[in-house]
Kinemage of the C-alpha trace (Angstrom):
@kinemage 1
@onewidth
@group {chain A} dominant
@subgroup {mainchain}
@vectorlist {calphas} color= white
{ca unk a 1} P -86.497 9.998 -47.101
{ca unk a 2} L -87.669 12.154 -44.139
{ca unk a 3} L -85.213 14.483 -42.523
{ca unk a 4} L -83.998 13.376 -39.110
{ca unk a 5} L -82.581 16.761 -38.223
{ca unk a 6} L -84.480 18.592 -35.513
{ca unk a 7} L -85.254 22.224 -35.929
{ca unk a 8} L -82.608 24.158 -34.090
{ca unk a 9} L -83.745 26.004 -31.014
{ca unk a 10} L -82.887 29.632 -31.398
{ca unk a 11} L -81.079 30.790 -28.291
{ca unk a 12} L -81.381 34.390 -27.198
{ca unk a 13} L -78.504 36.634 -28.222
{ca unk a 14} L -75.697 37.245 -25.789
{ca unk a 15} L -74.830 40.735 -24.656
{ca unk a 16} L -71.055 41.013 -24.286
{ca unk a 17} L -70.833 44.568 -22.982
{ca unk a 18} L -70.913 44.842 -19.204
{ca unk a 19} L -74.215 46.088 -17.797
{ca unk a 20} L -72.171 48.221 -15.366
{ca unk a 21} L -70.558 50.046 -18.297
{ca unk a 22} L -73.950 50.541 -19.918
{ca unk a 23} L -75.430 51.781 -16.611
{ca unk a 24} L -72.670 54.392 -16.295
{ca unk a 25} L -73.256 55.550 -19.871
{ca unk a 26} L -77.012 55.706 -19.218
{ca unk a 27} L -76.390 57.921 -16.188
{ca unk a 28} L -74.098 60.247 -18.137
{ca unk a 29} L -76.463 60.297 -21.131
{ca unk a 30} L -79.344 61.383 -18.919
{ca unk a 31} L -77.227 64.141 -17.394
{ca unk a 32} L -76.320 65.280 -20.906
{ca unk a 33} L -79.923 65.043 -22.186
{ca unk a 34} L -81.225 67.570 -19.653
{ca unk a 35} L -78.777 70.236 -20.775
{ca unk a 36} L -80.364 73.217 -22.479
{ca unk a 37} L -79.204 76.227 -24.431
{ca unk a 38} L -77.876 79.153 -22.420
{ca unk a 39} L -80.843 81.168 -21.225
{ca unk a 40} L -78.969 83.967 -19.472
{ca unk a 41} L -75.377 84.197 -20.745
{ca unk a 42} L -74.563 87.278 -18.666
{ca unk a 43} L -76.345 86.376 -15.459
{ca unk a 44} L -73.475 87.032 -13.047
{ca unk a 45} L -75.742 85.922 -10.245
{ca unk a 46} L -74.814 83.928 -7.218
{ca unk a 47} L -75.627 80.205 -7.655
{ca unk a 48} L -77.366 80.147 -4.294
{ca unk a 49} L -79.679 82.939 -5.466
{ca unk a 50} L -80.718 81.239 -8.710
{ca unk a 51} L -81.172 77.728 -7.307
{ca unk a 52} L -78.157 76.422 -9.241
{ca unk a 53} L -80.223 76.361 -12.456
{ca unk a 54} L -77.133 77.281 -14.495
{ca unk a 55} L -75.922 73.702 -13.998
{ca unk a 56} L -78.498 72.631 -16.589
{ca unk a 57} L -77.123 74.971 -19.237
{ca unk a 58} L -74.879 73.574 -21.941
{ca unk a 59} L -71.832 75.808 -21.704
{ca unk a 60} L -68.352 75.471 -23.186
{ca unk a 61} L -66.071 73.565 -20.847
{ca unk a 62} L -68.921 71.628 -19.215
{ca unk a 63} L -67.588 68.196 -18.361
{ca unk a 64} L -70.850 66.246 -18.807
{ca unk a 65} L -70.534 65.858 -22.584
{ca unk a 66} L -66.846 65.025 -22.324
{ca unk a 67} L -67.437 62.377 -19.643
{ca unk a 68} L -70.083 60.686 -21.811
{ca unk a 69} L -67.869 60.913 -24.902
{ca unk a 70} L -64.883 59.490 -23.001
{ca unk a 71} L -66.942 56.634 -21.536
{ca unk a 72} L -68.043 55.591 -25.015
{ca unk a 73} L -64.544 55.984 -26.465
{ca unk a 74} L -63.102 53.840 -23.645
{ca unk a 75} L -65.111 50.853 -24.896
{ca unk a 76} L -63.501 48.460 -27.321
{ca unk a 77} L -64.826 48.303 -30.897
{ca unk a 78} L -67.137 45.360 -30.243
{ca unk a 79} L -68.602 47.035 -27.150
{ca unk a 80} L -69.225 50.264 -29.072
{ca unk a 81} L -71.044 48.361 -31.800
{ca unk a 82} L -73.138 46.561 -29.193
{ca unk a 83} L -73.910 49.860 -27.471
{ca unk a 84} L -75.277 51.288 -30.733
{ca unk a 85} L -77.212 48.081 -31.411
{ca unk a 86} L -78.576 48.160 -27.860
{ca unk a 87} L -79.840 51.714 -28.393
{ca unk a 88} L -81.475 50.612 -31.637
{ca unk a 89} L -83.203 47.678 -29.929
{ca unk a 90} L -84.400 50.023 -27.196
{ca unk a 91} L -85.660 52.493 -29.805
{ca unk a 92} L -87.433 49.733 -31.744
{ca unk a 93} L -85.329 50.017 -34.899
{ca unk a 94} L -84.331 46.362 -34.505
{ca unk a 95} L -85.894 43.553 -32.499
{ca unk a 96} L -83.929 41.294 -30.197
{ca unk a 97} L -84.259 38.572 -32.862
{ca unk a 98} L -82.324 40.873 -35.211
{ca unk a 99} L -79.476 41.456 -32.740
{ca unk a 100} L -76.663 40.208 -34.976
{ca unk a 101} L -77.930 42.321 -37.877
{ca unk a 102} L -78.096 45.353 -35.563
{ca unk a 103} L -74.498 44.851 -34.412
{ca unk a 104} L -73.357 44.459 -38.039
{ca unk a 105} L -75.263 47.566 -39.101
{ca unk a 106} L -73.722 49.519 -36.214
{ca unk a 107} L -70.244 48.623 -37.453
{ca unk a 108} L -71.076 49.409 -41.070
{ca unk a 109} L -72.948 52.659 -40.469
{ca unk a 110} L -71.202 54.148 -37.427
{ca unk a 111} L -67.932 52.264 -36.974
{ca unk a 112} L -65.826 55.360 -37.587
{ca unk a 113} L -67.549 57.824 -35.223
{ca unk a 114} L -69.701 55.857 -32.774
{ca unk a 115} L -69.429 58.320 -29.885
{ca unk a 116} L -70.509 61.278 -32.028
{ca unk a 117} L -73.451 59.276 -33.359
{ca unk a 118} L -74.584 58.144 -29.909
{ca unk a 119} L -74.326 61.667 -28.492
{ca unk a 120} L -76.650 62.816 -31.268
{ca unk a 121} L -79.477 60.574 -29.989
{ca unk a 122} L -81.664 62.760 -27.758
{ca unk a 123} L -83.055 59.879 -25.661
{ca unk a 124} L -79.904 57.765 -25.532
{ca unk a 125} L -80.254 56.896 -21.835
{ca unk a 126} L -83.843 55.726 -22.281
{ca unk a 127} L -83.017 53.754 -25.421
{ca unk a 128} L -80.141 51.963 -23.707
{ca unk a 129} L -82.225 51.136 -20.648
{ca unk a 130} L -85.040 49.803 -22.836
{ca unk a 131} L -82.472 47.783 -24.788
{ca unk a 132} L -81.160 46.237 -21.574
{ca unk a 133} L -84.743 45.497 -20.572
{ca unk a 134} L -85.213 43.580 -23.845
{ca unk a 135} L -82.332 41.360 -22.719
{ca unk a 136} L -83.975 40.945 -19.308
{ca unk a 137} L -81.281 43.026 -17.622
{ca unk a 138} L -82.302 45.698 -15.139
{ca unk a 139} L -80.168 48.535 -13.882
{ca unk a 140} L -79.222 48.241 -10.229
{ca unk a 141} L -79.965 51.302 -8.132
{ca unk a 142} L -77.902 52.577 -5.193
{ca unk a 143} L -79.697 50.252 -2.789
{ca unk a 144} L -78.603 47.207 -4.811
{ca unk a 145} L -82.119 46.438 -6.077
{ca unk a 146} L -82.567 45.952 -9.822
{ca unk a 147} L -84.641 48.545 -11.586
{ca unk a 148} L -86.343 47.777 -14.851
{ca unk a 149} L -88.648 49.931 -16.988
{ca unk a 150} L -91.170 47.113 -17.437
{ca unk a 151} L -91.280 46.344 -13.720
{ca unk a 152} L -91.580 50.005 -12.781
{ca unk a 153} L -94.443 50.479 -15.252
{ca unk a 154} L -96.413 47.548 -13.859
{ca unk a 155} L -96.124 48.677 -10.228
C-alpha cells in the first residue's frame, strides 16, 4: 500500500534572540577585538599629542570588555545558547540546517560559561554578523538602512 503522507517541508529555523541585542553585542565585540597589548605602559603623554591611540590598548579597568561581558550575561539562557550557535553558523562550524544541533551543542559545551567562551573568539563580531546574514537578517545602521555582509560584498 503506497504511503499517502507527503514529505514534510522543512521550514527555516527561527531565531528567538532579538537582532537589536545581537547588533549591540556585535558593536561591543568589534570594539573589544581591536584592543591590543600595552605598547607604551609609561607613556605619560597628553592624549591630544598621541592621537588618542592609547584608547586601543587593553588596560586594566577598561570598560569595553566589561560592557561586552555584561551584555552577554544579561541574556537569558536560551538567548546565550542561540548567540553561541549564531557565532558557529557565522564561522561555518554548523550550517543553518543544523541550527537545532548547534543550539544543543552550545548548551552542552558552553552552558556554564558562555560569556567567557564568546569573549575568547577573536572575530566574534564578524561571526555573529555572518550568522545573522545566514538567517537573512541585516544589521541596521544609524541611517535606518539595513546592512548585510552579502549585500555589501556584491556592491
